Backbone as CSV, one residue per row, in Angstrom:
resi,resn,N_x,N_y,N_z,CA_x,CA_y,CA_z,C_x,C_y,C_z
1,UNK,77.510,57.206,-28.824,77.933,55.519,-28.883,76.858,54.979,-28.057
2,UNK,77.209,55.349,-26.646,76.817,55.226,-25.386,75.190,55.020,-25.274
3,UNK,74.973,56.207,-26.012,73.145,56.191,-25.893,72.647,55.183,-26.731
4,UNK,73.134,54.956,-28.101,72.576,53.850,-28.827,72.746,52.588,-28.074
5,UNK,73.767,52.485,-27.423,73.964,51.104,-26.807,73.103,50.965,-25.791
6,UNK,72.803,51.796,-24.646,71.848,51.910,-23.970,70.356,51.431,-24.318
7,UNK,70.379,52.013,-25.622,68.475,51.823,-26.041,68.187,50.776,-26.659
8,UNK,69.631,50.094,-27.153,69.489,48.869,-27.560,69.399,47.760,-26.597
9,UNK,69.938,48.198,-25.493,69.681,47.221,-24.243,68.501,47.345,-23.740
10,UNK,67.655,48.425,-23.448,66.276,48.649,-23.060,65.470,48.118,-23.864
11,UNK,65.413,48.130,-25.132,64.700,47.822,-26.059,64.414,46.012,-26.166
12,UNK,65.909,45.428,-26.025,65.849,44.051,-25.471,65.290,43.296,-24.394
13,UNK,65.740,44.632,-23.009,64.924,43.526,-21.912,63.304,43.748,-22.047
14,UNK,62.865,44.638,-22.712,61.502,44.842,-23.054,60.948,43.790,-23.532
15,UNK,61.827,43.384,-24.684,61.270,42.293,-25.589,61.210,40.686,-25.115
16,UNK,62.406,40.984,-23.934,62.166,39.915,-23.128,61.130,39.493,-22.253
17,UNK,60.760,40.595,-21.532,59.637,40.799,-20.681,58.354,40.621,-21.138
18,UNK,58.339,40.777,-22.598,57.003,40.551,-23.290,56.805,38.959,-23.483
19,UNK,58.010,38.559,-23.955,58.310,37.157,-24.377,57.678,36.275,-23.352
20,UNK,58.372,36.860,-21.948,58.168,35.827,-20.823,56.545,36.045,-20.400
21,UNK,56.086,37.255,-20.470,54.496,37.798,-20.341,53.951,36.669,-21.092
22,UNK,54.094,36.399,-22.668,53.196,35.711,-23.486,53.118,34.229,-23.152
23,UNK,54.591,33.488,-22.835,54.746,32.369,-22.293,54.187,32.135,-20.831
24,UNK,53.721,33.115,-20.024,53.066,32.736,-18.923,51.582,32.594,-19.172
25,UNK,51.065,33.572,-20.098,49.554,33.744,-20.306,49.141,32.302,-20.895
26,UNK,50.306,31.853,-21.918,50.104,30.871,-22.815,49.868,29.216,-21.536
27,UNK,50.888,29.494,-20.756,50.901,28.288,-19.662,49.651,28.172,-18.850
28,UNK,49.420,29.699,-18.755,47.901,29.549,-17.879,47.009,29.231,-18.548
29,UNK,46.882,29.832,-19.660,45.495,28.979,-20.614,45.485,27.440,-20.785
30,UNK,46.719,26.980,-20.709,46.768,25.203,-20.541,46.530,24.777,-19.494
31,UNK,46.998,25.247,-18.575,46.185,25.000,-17.237,45.072,25.090,-16.997
32,UNK,44.352,26.126,-17.218,43.088,26.164,-17.188,42.113,25.143,-18.037
33,UNK,42.699,24.719,-19.156,42.029,23.674,-20.005,42.081,22.385,-19.418
34,UNK,43.008,22.241,-19.065,43.462,20.846,-17.992,42.339,21.093,-16.753
35,UNK,42.126,21.943,-16.070,41.482,21.983,-14.958,40.101,21.932,-15.532
36,UNK,39.592,22.619,-16.596,38.147,22.564,-16.848,37.963,20.921,-17.610
37,UNK,38.766,20.253,-18.167,38.813,19.200,-18.514,38.401,17.923,-17.281
38,UNK,39.326,18.195,-16.405,39.217,17.575,-14.948,37.911,17.596,-14.577
39,UNK,37.336,18.859,-14.306,36.152,18.943,-14.156,34.921,18.398,-14.591
40,UNK,35.104,18.636,-15.855,33.988,17.667,-16.700,34.052,16.393,-16.342
41,UNK,35.374,15.745,-16.632,35.615,14.347,-16.572,34.905,13.824,-15.317
42,UNK,35.230,14.571,-14.089,34.495,14.471,-12.895,32.980,14.243,-12.905
43,UNK,32.512,15.639,-13.422,31.270,15.524,-13.608,30.655,14.253,-14.494
44,UNK,31.123,14.070,-15.347,30.787,12.827,-16.205,30.770,11.570,-15.224
45,UNK,31.922,11.478,-14.346,31.770,10.455,-13.791,30.507,9.879,-12.561
46,UNK,30.408,11.172,-12.438,29.406,11.577,-11.298,27.943,10.873,-11.821
47,UNK,27.596,11.543,-13.117,26.331,10.968,-13.465,26.397,9.813,-13.747
48,UNK,27.498,9.113,-14.232,27.592,7.680,-14.534,27.402,6.899,-13.356
49,UNK,27.559,7.132,-12.085,27.623,6.539,-10.861,26.440,6.647,-10.395
50,UNK,25.646,7.746,-10.075,24.394,8.196,-9.821,23.254,8.068,-11.173
51,UNK,22.707,6.621,-10.884,21.579,6.319,-12.159,20.442,7.281,-11.656
52,UNK,19.973,7.949,-13.028,19.023,8.651,-12.534,17.694,7.584,-12.274
53,UNK,17.874,6.446,-12.873,16.596,5.618,-12.829,16.622,4.968,-11.299
54,UNK,17.696,4.794,-10.912,17.827,4.110,-9.562,17.137,5.371,-8.520
55,UNK,17.540,6.533,-8.461,17.214,7.605,-7.766,15.721,7.970,-7.984
56,UNK,15.091,7.880,-9.063,13.994,7.846,-9.443,12.681,6.613,-8.534
57,UNK,13.415,5.524,-8.761,12.719,4.325,-8.305,12.808,4.159,-6.799
58,UNK,13.850,4.710,-6.091,13.711,4.796,-4.826,13.087,5.696,-4.291
59,UNK,12.733,6.986,-4.882,11.761,7.855,-4.254,10.192,7.509,-4.673
60,UNK,10.194,6.790,-5.430,8.824,6.072,-5.970,8.171,4.988,-4.877
61,UNK,9.332,4.265,-4.392,9.397,2.987,-3.182,9.137,3.856,-1.880
62,UNK,9.921,4.992,-1.514,9.491,5.462,-0.413,7.896,5.879,-0.323
63,UNK,7.604,6.508,-1.298,6.217,6.975,-1.595,5.475,6.003,-1.320
64,UNK,5.392,4.870,-1.620,4.687,3.546,-1.802,4.652,2.983,0.060
65,UNK,5.832,3.293,0.411,6.123,2.802,1.814,5.098,3.703,2.990
66,UNK,5.472,5.043,2.529,4.526,6.158,3.384,3.061,6.154,2.884
67,UNK,2.394,5.721,2.042,1.352,5.501,1.674,0.379,5.377,2.505
68,UNK,-0.836,6.349,2.772,-1.548,5.969,4.036,-3.166,5.700,3.479
69,UNK,-2.960,4.853,2.167,-4.064,4.410,1.523,-4.648,4.807,0.713
70,UNK,-4.069,6.137,-0.037,-4.663,6.915,-0.861,-4.621,6.001,-2.279
71,UNK,-3.687,4.902,-2.480,-3.262,4.501,-3.498,-3.774,2.710,-3.524
72,UNK,-4.685,2.229,-4.715,-4.993,0.868,-4.660,-3.557,-0.100,-4.257
73,UNK,-4.019,-1.429,-3.978,-2.955,-2.378,-4.214,-2.576,-2.834,-5.866
74,UNK,-3.577,-2.546,-6.636,-3.252,-2.812,-8.096,-2.538,-1.451,-8.573
75,UNK,-2.616,-0.229,-8.076,-1.703,1.028,-8.553,-0.069,0.429,-7.917
76,UNK,-0.228,0.067,-6.845,1.006,-0.176,-5.948,1.742,-1.284,-6.947
77,UNK,1.296,-2.382,-7.142,1.734,-3.350,-7.656,2.315,-3.174,-9.082
78,UNK,1.533,-2.260,-9.811,2.112,-1.685,-11.274,3.460,-0.877,-10.955
79,UNK,3.433,0.090,-9.951,4.855,0.711,-9.827,6.061,-0.194,-9.534
80,UNK,5.407,-1.277,-8.556,6.940,-2.067,-7.996,7.005,-2.978,-9.104
81,UNK,5.988,-3.526,-10.186,6.566,-4.555,-11.255,7.335,-3.621,-12.394
82,UNK,6.630,-2.018,-12.567,7.607,-1.339,-13.574,8.918,-1.386,-13.199
83,UNK,9.187,-1.264,-12.148,10.552,-1.071,-11.252,11.266,-2.049,-11.522
84,UNK,10.777,-3.410,-11.149,11.634,-4.403,-11.114,11.978,-5.010,-12.535
85,UNK,11.182,-4.489,-13.492,11.282,-4.877,-14.824,12.532,-3.858,-15.417
86,UNK,12.787,-2.708,-14.832,14.143,-1.979,-15.473,15.426,-2.664,-15.074
87,UNK,15.452,-3.534,-14.231,16.707,-4.536,-13.913,17.854,-4.124,-13.546
88,UNK,17.031,-2.882,-12.624,18.293,-2.256,-11.927,19.105,-2.920,-10.885
89,UNK,20.376,-2.735,-10.781,21.344,-3.511,-9.779,21.608,-2.496,-8.659
90,UNK,20.982,-2.490,-7.585,21.293,-1.566,-6.559,20.809,-2.268,-5.292
91,UNK,21.765,-2.311,-4.171,21.550,-3.233,-2.880,20.216,-2.425,-2.447
92,UNK,20.438,-1.013,-1.780,19.600,-0.277,-1.221,17.978,-0.625,-2.024
93,UNK,18.066,-0.330,-3.219,16.802,-0.338,-4.254,16.348,-2.044,-4.098
94,UNK,17.003,-2.997,-3.843,16.669,-4.239,-3.608,15.422,-4.367,-2.352
95,UNK,16.205,-3.682,-1.331,15.967,-3.958,-0.288,14.623,-3.253,0.021
96,UNK,14.298,-2.053,-0.576,13.281,-1.193,-0.784,12.212,-1.901,-1.168
97,UNK,12.345,-2.642,-2.454,11.482,-3.387,-3.321,11.157,-4.418,-2.396
98,UNK,11.968,-5.157,-1.285,11.455,-6.020,-0.762,10.412,-5.844,0.232
99,UNK,10.649,-4.512,1.062,9.853,-3.999,2.118,8.298,-3.593,1.362
100,UNK,8.709,-3.142,0.208,6.977,-2.749,-0.456,6.282,-3.964,-0.311
101,UNK,7.045,-5.259,-1.114,6.481,-6.267,-1.430,5.735,-6.618,-0.309
102,UNK,6.534,-6.632,0.995,6.050,-7.242,2.167,4.866,-6.437,2.628
103,UNK,4.732,-4.922,2.507,3.699,-4.146,2.924,2.414,-4.528,1.995
104,UNK,2.446,-4.545,0.608,1.543,-4.813,-0.062,0.614,-6.637,0.243
105,UNK,1.718,-7.284,0.571,1.162,-8.780,0.966,0.406,-8.728,2.071
106,UNK,0.837,-7.552,3.124,0.049,-7.450,4.438,-1.615,-6.982,4.080
107,UNK,-1.340,-5.912,3.044,-2.460,-4.930,2.770,-3.201,-6.423,2.110
108,UNK,-2.878,-6.976,1.302,-3.668,-7.800,0.452,-4.702,-8.900,1.733
109,UNK,-3.738,-9.255,2.561,-4.294,-10.224,3.413,-5.384,-9.611,4.349
110,UNK,-5.232,-8.300,4.488,-6.187,-7.555,5.664,-7.319,-7.089,4.907
111,UNK,-6.928,-7.075,3.411,-8.441,-6.729,2.464,-9.498,-7.763,2.492
112,UNK,-8.342,-9.161,2.402,-9.200,-10.410,2.152,-9.831,-10.629,3.127
113,UNK,-9.515,-10.364,4.457,-10.299,-10.687,5.929,-11.523,-9.524,5.940
114,UNK,-11.494,-8.579,5.493,-12.464,-7.666,5.066,-13.664,-7.976,4.408
115,UNK,-13.255,-8.616,3.237,-14.041,-9.073,2.463,-14.749,-10.359,2.987
116,UNK,-14.190,-11.202,3.844,-14.603,-12.470,4.456,-15.450,-11.779,5.205
117,UNK,-15.482,-11.246,6.178,-15.934,-10.594,7.138,-17.279,-9.882,6.738
118,UNK,-17.295,-9.224,5.810,-18.471,-8.463,4.894,-19.247,-9.628,4.351
119,UNK,-19.197,-10.682,4.264,-19.987,-11.743,3.441,-21.387,-11.637,4.760
120,UNK,-22.503,-11.578,4.158,-23.660,-12.042,5.012,-23.555,-12.640,5.900
121,UNK,-23.006,-14.189,5.359,-23.381,-15.117,6.571,-22.369,-15.080,7.880
122,UNK,-21.165,-14.184,7.302,-20.465,-14.163,8.410,-20.593,-12.748,9.455
123,UNK,-21.025,-11.981,8.712,-21.706,-10.764,9.380,-22.748,-11.232,10.457
124,UNK,-23.975,-12.065,10.304,-24.616,-12.811,10.870,-24.128,-13.539,12.173
125,UNK,-22.988,-14.304,11.526,-22.493,-14.998,12.875,-22.074,-14.329,13.868
126,UNK,-21.310,-12.820,13.071,-20.629,-12.096,14.224,-21.641,-11.458,15.223
127,UNK,-22.775,-11.344,14.709,-23.914,-10.449,15.500,-24.276,-11.630,16.334
128,UNK,-24.477,-12.831,16.023,-25.200,-13.834,16.876,-24.168,-14.381,18.210
129,UNK,-22.911,-13.936,17.916,-21.719,-14.313,18.666,-21.528,-12.806,19.780
130,UNK,-21.687,-11.730,19.237,-21.705,-10.719,20.114,-23.018,-10.581,20.893
131,UNK,-24.114,-10.757,20.463,-25.190,-10.751,21.235,-25.446,-11.794,22.289
132,UNK,-24.763,-13.181,21.994,-25.030,-14.319,23.080,-23.811,-13.913,24.151
133,UNK,-22.682,-13.359,23.590,-21.614,-13.069,24.669,-21.413,-11.689,25.312
134,UNK,-22.392,-10.763,24.913,-22.724,-9.741,25.733,-22.791,-9.620,26.953
135,UNK,-21.939,-8.642,27.570,-21.938,-8.642,28.964,-23.251,-8.359,29.889
136,UNK,-23.744,-7.218,29.095,-25.245,-6.896,29.578,-26.446,-6.840,28.827
137,UNK,-27.569,-6.618,29.055,-28.640,-6.585,28.173,-28.572,-5.371,27.137
138,UNK,-28.046,-4.216,27.899,-27.997,-2.770,26.808,-26.945,-3.331,25.713
139,UNK,-25.848,-3.688,25.957,-24.827,-4.346,24.964,-25.833,-5.091,23.797
140,UNK,-26.463,-6.010,24.370,-26.739,-6.902,23.601,-27.810,-6.662,22.584
141,UNK,-28.672,-5.416,23.308,-29.699,-4.759,22.348,-29.001,-3.916,21.201
142,UNK,-28.270,-3.352,21.564,-27.436,-2.529,20.567,-26.924,-3.229,19.461
143,UNK,-26.616,-4.648,19.735,-26.095,-5.513,18.510,-27.418,-6.225,17.901
144,UNK,-28.513,-5.849,18.506,-29.643,-6.694,18.090,-30.312,-5.493,17.150
145,UNK,-30.255,-4.218,17.412,-30.573,-3.028,16.484,-29.835,-3.243,15.500
146,UNK,-28.520,-3.328,15.371,-27.840,-3.360,14.063,-27.981,-4.583,13.234
147,UNK,-28.116,-5.778,14.117,-28.358,-7.013,13.241,-29.587,-6.866,12.115
148,UNK,-30.641,-6.377,12.933,-31.794,-6.093,12.119,-31.982,-5.394,10.825
149,UNK,-31.104,-4.556,10.781,-30.731,-3.581,9.762,-30.294,-4.366,8.424
150,UNK,-30.153,-6.008,8.644,-29.828,-6.709,7.613,-31.241,-7.310,7.077
151,UNK,-32.406,-7.182,7.907,-33.446,-8.084,7.419,-34.582,-6.947,6.901
152,UNK,-35.589,-7.103,6.014,-36.713,-6.825,5.618,-37.262,-6.332,6.731
153,UNK,-37.240,-6.979,7.745,-38.285,-6.394,9.143,-37.941,-7.059,10.149
154,UNK,-38.316,-6.924,11.369,-37.784,-7.626,12.529,-38.877,-8.878,12.542
155,UNK,-39.802,-8.876,11.453,-40.848,-10.009,11.185,-40.375,-11.382,10.373
156,UNK,-38.893,-10.849,9.656,-38.483,-11.813,8.659,-38.199,-13.270,9.155
157,UNK,-38.715,-14.257,8.432,-38.890,-15.823,8.971,-37.565,-16.323,9.296
158,UNK,-37.196,-16.731,10.076,-36.235,-17.803,10.881,-36.517,-19.208,10.774
159,UNK,-36.057,-20.151,10.080,-36.037,-21.486,9.997,-34.934,-22.062,10.851
160,UNK,-35.057,-23.477,11.553,-34.116,-23.963,11.764,-34.219,-25.057,11.582
161,UNK,-33.096,-25.870,10.702,-33.170,-27.464,10.236,-32.546,-28.390,11.760
162,UNK,-33.419,-29.022,12.104,-33.042,-29.992,13.316,-32.579,-31.368,12.611
163,UNK,-32.608,-31.600,11.793,-32.357,-32.955,11.175,-32.768,-32.907,9.217
164,UNK,-31.565,-34.006,9.147,-31.903,-34.076,7.365,-31.304,-35.526,7.140
165,UNK,-32.700,-36.189,6.430,-32.210,-37.515,6.184,-32.663,-37.962,4.586
166,UNK,-31.810,-38.180,3.486,-32.175,-38.367,2.243,-32.849,-37.389,1.505
167,UNK,-32.498,-36.159,1.983,-32.802,-34.926,1.304,-33.965,-34.428,1.879
168,UNK,-34.413,-34.908,2.749,-35.493,-34.132,3.514,-35.316,-33.763,4.741
169,UNK,-35.637,-32.320,5.059,-35.492,-31.606,6.115,-36.417,-31.537,7.226
170,UNK,-36.340,-31.755,8.357,-37.212,-31.300,9.257,-36.476,-30.277,10.224
171,UNK,-37.816,-29.303,10.222,-37.611,-28.112,11.122,-38.021,-27.617,12.314
172,UNK,-37.625,-26.955,13.050,-37.936,-26.788,14.434,-39.152,-25.757,14.137
173,UNK,-39.754,-25.363,15.199,-41.061,-24.452,15.318,-40.406,-23.023,14.403
174,UNK,-41.200,-22.787,13.375,-40.582,-21.221,12.883,-40.728,-20.299,13.507
175,UNK,-39.916,-19.297,13.613,-39.970,-18.118,14.455,-39.774,-16.511,13.285
176,UNK,-39.183,-15.605,14.269,-38.930,-14.441,13.717,-37.734,-14.256,14.026
177,UNK,-37.070,-13.129,13.211,-35.497,-12.605,13.494,-35.570,-11.927,14.854
178,UNK,-36.447,-11.141,15.123,-36.725,-10.465,16.228,-36.439,-11.516,17.622
179,UNK,-37.534,-12.529,17.372,-37.517,-13.566,18.406,-36.365,-14.125,18.450
180,UNK,-35.798,-14.712,17.570,-34.654,-15.473,17.517,-33.394,-14.802,18.067
181,UNK,-33.279,-13.614,17.924,-32.060,-12.719,18.145,-32.076,-12.248,19.799
182,UNK,-33.705,-12.152,20.263,-33.579,-12.186,22.112,-33.438,-13.385,22.673
183,UNK,-34.010,-14.566,21.847,-33.325,-15.947,22.097,-31.911,-15.682,22.537
184,UNK,-31.401,-15.464,21.616,-29.533,-15.823,21.969,-29.675,-14.667,22.934
185,UNK,-30.179,-13.506,23.144,-29.544,-12.733,24.242,-29.972,-13.239,25.717
186,UNK,-31.129,-14.125,25.667,-31.508,-14.335,27.044,-30.826,-15.968,27.346
187,UNK,-30.508,-16.745,26.426,-30.278,-17.946,26.583,-28.577,-18.318,26.595
188,UNK,-28.060,-17.459,26.008,-26.637,-17.319,25.209,-26.068,-18.527,24.620
189,UNK,-27.324,-19.421,24.091,-27.314,-20.378,23.231,-27.123,-20.440,21.751
190,UNK,-26.083,-20.186,21.301,-25.451,-19.882,20.008,-24.809,-21.160,19.584
191,UNK,-25.600,-21.729,18.910,-24.926,-23.262,18.353,-25.638,-23.428,16.918
192,UNK,-26.753,-22.685,16.331,-26.904,-22.801,15.202,-25.775,-21.897,13.989
193,UNK,-25.699,-22.634,12.659,-24.943,-21.981,11.636,-26.002,-21.433,10.703
194,UNK,-25.574,-20.642,9.507,-25.979,-19.755,8.694,-26.222,-21.182,7.702
195,UNK,-27.293,-21.955,7.264,-27.471,-22.569,6.311,-27.431,-21.877,4.549
196,UNK,-28.708,-21.158,4.660,-29.284,-20.380,3.419,-29.944,-19.109,3.827
197,UNK,-29.920,-18.165,2.978,-30.129,-16.630,2.943,-31.229,-16.494,2.066
198,UNK,-32.291,-15.882,2.019,-33.136,-15.715,0.930,-33.581,-14.217,0.974
199,UNK,-33.340,-13.379,-0.153,-33.298,-12.050,-0.312,-34.676,-11.503,-0.677
200,UNK,-34.919,-10.447,-0.370,-35.923,-9.877,-0.841,-35.321,-8.495,-2.267
201,UNK,-36.039,-7.732,-2.898,-36.145,-7.280,-4.119,-35.183,-5.595,-3.546
202,UNK,-35.129,-5.492,-2.429,-34.214,-4.275,-1.630,-32.817,-5.137,-0.952
203,UNK,-32.622,-6.235,-1.421,-31.473,-6.882,-1.171,-31.043,-6.801,0.590
204,UNK,-32.630,-7.321,1.299,-32.698,-7.302,2.619,-33.135,-9.075,2.577
205,UNK,-32.754,-9.535,4.019,-33.332,-10.929,4.247,-34.422,-10.959,4.433
206,UNK,-35.293,-11.607,3.511,-36.647,-11.821,4.110,-36.594,-13.225,4.952
207,UNK,-35.910,-14.269,4.530,-35.992,-15.941,5.290,-34.732,-16.053,5.562
208,UNK,-34.359,-16.491,6.795,-33.044,-16.902,7.143,-33.187,-18.469,7.520
209,UNK,-32.381,-19.319,7.060,-32.601,-20.610,7.306,-31.124,-21.038,7.961
210,UNK,-31.442,-21.385,9.402,-30.264,-21.781,10.237,-30.082,-23.475,10.280
211,UNK,-29.120,-24.137,10.644,-28.895,-25.589,11.057,-28.324,-25.628,12.331
212,UNK,-29.100,-26.226,13.137,-28.738,-26.868,14.147,-27.300,-27.705,14.516
213,UNK,-26.646,-27.526,15.093,-25.179,-28.139,15.360,-25.224,-29.101,16.409
């Protein structure tokens, strides 16, 4: 009788342990699901906060700021305008856009200055100034050599308008470019301005018309 009672108690105890184990496993599984859901929700929030368009735009703008001249102004402007058209609202991004806009504006100004300086009349004006203000003859001669590269030959005609009335122009005695440049070197008298340039078939100056001021 005692043996049957003892056996029944032992079976009951084992069943209780199995039940407790099953409940523990169930609770552990529920806890794991909740943890995974929290992690998933957190990752979702991170994705929503870090807008990929903003990150890509910032990277593109930093590249523009560090560009060493490999991109054209037009290419830079297109990238910036594309970013602006995305309508992204980010303080750091807006500051980067402002910095790139400022850089492009400076580059445009520098490019215009180069274009202006490259105009033939401005190139001649620069040469005339350098020759007349050269500290010594050697420096003046170097500038003369460079200036002559713009002309058909060192004998290209130079005319100087000394007066004009009713459309009629009076000219000083004709000379050639070599003589005129040496005149600037010797006298330092650089008072004439470029009035007209006549070109040959090779895009070299064959006749230079100056105006006395």
